[in-house]
C-alpha positions in Angstrom: 36.4 99.7 -130.1 33.2 99.8 -131.8 31.0 97.0 -130.3 28.6 95.0 -133.1 25.5 93.3 -132.2 26.3 90.6 -134.6 26.7 87.0 -132.7 28.6 84.9 -135.8 31.7 83.3 -134.6 34.4 83.5 -137.6 36.7 80.7 -138.1 39.5 82.9 -136.9 37.9 83.4 -133.8 37.2 79.3 -133.5 40.7 78.6 -134.0 41.9 81.5 -131.4 39.5 80.1 -128.9 40.7 76.2 -129.7 44.2 77.5 -129.2 43.4 79.4 -125.8 41.5 75.9 -124.4 44.3 73.8 -125.3 46.9 75.9 -123.8 44.2 76.0 -120.6 43.0 72.4 -120.6 41.4 72.6 -117.3 39.2 75.3 -118.5 38.4 73.3 -121.3 37.5 70.4 -119.2 35.6 72.2 -116.7 37.7 71.2 -113.9 38.1 74.8 -112.3 34.8 74.0 -109.9 36.4 75.4 -106.5 35.9 79.0 -105.2 39.5 79.5 -106.5 39.1 77.9 -109.4 35.8 79.7 -110.2 37.5 83.2 -109.8 40.5 81.7 -112.3 37.9 80.7 -114.9 36.4 83.9 -115.0 39.8 85.6 -115.2 40.8 83.5 -118.2 37.4 83.8 -119.8 38.2 87.5 -119.6 41.3 87.2 -121.1 40.3 84.8 -124.1 37.3 87.6 -124.5 40.1 90.3 -125.1 42.0 87.9 -127.8 38.6 86.9 -129.6 37.2 90.3 -129.6 40.3 91.8 -131.3 39.0 89.7 -134.6 35.4 91.2 -134.2 35.3 92.9 -137.4 32.4 91.6 -139.1 32.0 88.8 -136.5 31.2 88.5 -132.9 32.0 90.6 -129.8 31.1 88.7 -126.6 32.4 89.2 -122.7 34.1 86.5 -121.1 30.8 85.1 -119.7 29.2 84.8 -123.2 32.1 83.5 -124.6 32.1 80.6 -121.9 28.5 80.1 -122.8 29.2 79.9 -126.4 31.9 77.3 -125.7 29.6 75.3 -123.4 27.0 75.0 -126.0 29.6 74.2 -128.7 31.0 71.3 -126.5 27.4 69.9 -125.6 26.6 69.9 -129.4 30.0 68.0 -130.2 29.3 65.6 -127.4 26.1 64.9 -128.8 27.5 64.1 -132.2 30.4 62.1 -130.8 27.4 59.8 -128.9 25.8 59.3 -132.2 29.1 58.2 -133.9 29.5 55.9 -131.2 26.1 54.5 -131.5 26.9 54.1 -135.6 23.9 56.4 -136.1 23.3 58.7 -139.3 22.0 62.3 -139.6 18.2 62.5 -139.0 17.8 64.7 -142.2 19.8 62.8 -145.1 20.8 59.5 -143.4 24.3 60.5 -144.1 27.3 59.1 -141.8 28.1 61.6 -139.4 31.7 63.6 -140.1 33.6 65.6 -137.8 35.1 69.1 -138.9 38.4 69.6 -138.6 37.8 72.2 -135.6 35.4 69.4 -134.0 38.3 67.0 -134.1 40.8 69.5 -132.7 38.4 69.9 -129.9 38.0 66.2 -129.4 41.5 66.0 -128.9 41.7 68.6 -126.2 39.0 66.8 -124.3 40.7 63.6 -124.7 38.1 61.6 -127.0 39.7 58.5 -128.8 39.2 59.5 -132.2 40.6 56.3 -133.5 37.8 54.8 -131.6 35.2 56.9 -133.6 36.6 56.2 -136.9 36.9 52.3 -136.2 33.1 52.4 -135.2 32.3 53.9 -138.7 34.3 51.6 -140.3 33.1 48.5 -138.5 30.4 48.9 -135.8 31.1 45.4 -134.2 34.6 46.4 -133.6 34.0 49.2 -131.1 31.6 46.5 -129.5 34.5 44.2 -129.1 36.7 46.9 -128.0 33.8 48.3 -125.4 33.6 44.8 -123.9 37.4 44.4 -123.6 37.3 47.6 -121.6 34.5 46.5 -119.7 36.3 43.4 -118.7 39.3 45.3 -117.8 37.0 47.8 -115.6 35.4 44.9 -114.0 39.0 43.3 -113.2 40.1 46.4 -111.6 37.0 46.8 -109.5 37.6 43.2 -108.3 41.3 43.9 -107.6 40.1 46.8 -105.8 37.6 45.1 -103.6 40.3 42.4 -102.5 42.6 45.3 -101.7 39.9 46.9 -99.7 38.8 43.9 -98.2 42.7 42.7 -97.4 43.0 46.5 -96.0 39.9 46.2 -93.7 41.2 42.7 -92.3 44.5 44.4 -91.6 42.8 47.3 -89.9 40.7 44.8 -87.6 43.7 42.8 -86.8 45.7 45.8 -85.6 42.5 46.9 -83.7 42.5 43.7 -81.9 46.2 43.6 -81.3 45.5 47.2 -79.4 42.8 46.1 -77.5 44.7 43.1 -76.3 47.7 45.5 -75.3 45.4 47.7 -73.9 43.5 44.9 -71.7 47.3 43.7 -70.5 48.1 47.4 -69.5 44.9 47.7 -67.3 45.6 44.3 -65.7 49.2 45.1 -65.0 47.9 48.5 -63.3 45.6 46.7 -61.4 48.2 44.3 -59.9 50.5 47.4 -59.4 47.6 48.9 -57.3 46.8 45.6 -55.4 50.4 45.2 -54.5 50.9 48.8 -53.4 47.7 48.2 -51.0 49.4 45.4 -49.6 52.5 47.1 -48.9 50.7 49.9 -47.2 48.5 47.5 -45.2 51.9 45.8 -43.9 53.3 49.4 -43.0 50.2 50.0 -41.1 50.6 47.0 -39.3 54.1 47.2 -38.7 53.3 50.8 -37.3 50.5 49.4 -34.9 53.0 46.8 -33.8 55.9 49.6 -33.1 53.1 51.2 -31.0 52.4 48.2 -28.8 56.2 47.6 -28.3 56.5 51.5 -27.3 53.4 51.1 -25.1 55.1 48.1 -23.3 58.4 49.7 -23.0 56.6 52.8 -21.3 54.7 50.4 -18.8 57.9 48.6 -18.1 59.5 51.6 -17.4 57.1 52.7 -15.1 57.4 49.3 -13.3 61.2 49.8 -13.0 60.3 53.5 -11.7 58.2 52.1 -9.1 60.9 49.6 -8.1 63.2 52.4 -7.7 60.8 54.4 -5.5 60.2 51.5 -3.1 63.4 50.3 -2.6 65.3 53.6 -2.7 67.9 54.8 -5.4 69.8 52.3 -7.3 72.8 51.0 -5.4 76.6 51.2 -6.8 78.5 48.1 -8.1 79.7 47.7 -4.5 76.0 47.3 -3.4 74.8 45.0 -5.9 74.4 42.0 -3.8 72.3 43.9 -1.3 70.2 45.1 -4.2 69.6 41.7 -5.3 68.8 40.5 -2.0 65.8 43.3 -2.0 64.4 42.3 -5.2 64.2 38.8 -4.1 62.5 39.7 -0.9 60.0 41.9 -2.5 59.1 38.9 -5.2 58.7 36.5 -2.0 56.5 39.0 -0.5 54.5 39.5 -3.4 
């Protein structure tokens, strides 16, 4: 295809451009800003260029980047025009009322602009002011409601934090009491072990004393000699 340097955009190209943007609203609204979004935007503009350049006989031939630049400039001019209409301004050259073309009206619909408000502003400048005030009141109510919800949410969060802190303090106190109880049990066991050691030592001393008596008085008597053994023990005690 022979490329022409002519940059005039034909009516047919404008219609095809708006059809493409109508099918790809995120591209029209400039929402493809992420890394993946920019790659998709580049791909879509390349597809759009292929469609528009078919109609380049006697009109514009541009690549995807150039068509994107053309749309950005066209949308900026439309935004300025819409802003002027909302302010009930007139054209600087003739003082005539600002009018939207059919193509501009279609793009306004794609971009989500309220055409009814723009026409109302032309018919009655004060009507838009009343609508703007009404909208402003609604926005103010929404902001206040959002703030109340946020405050309520913050209060709930703080209450939950305080509850968690109390639970944590109770858990720490329980752990401390458990530790104290275990320490007292260990201390009691140590005392019991010490007492057992003393008893064992006493038993050992007692056994040694009995052994000395056995060594002194001879072997332990049998049942028939019980009286003789008892007399010897008494004698020993008297001598002591």
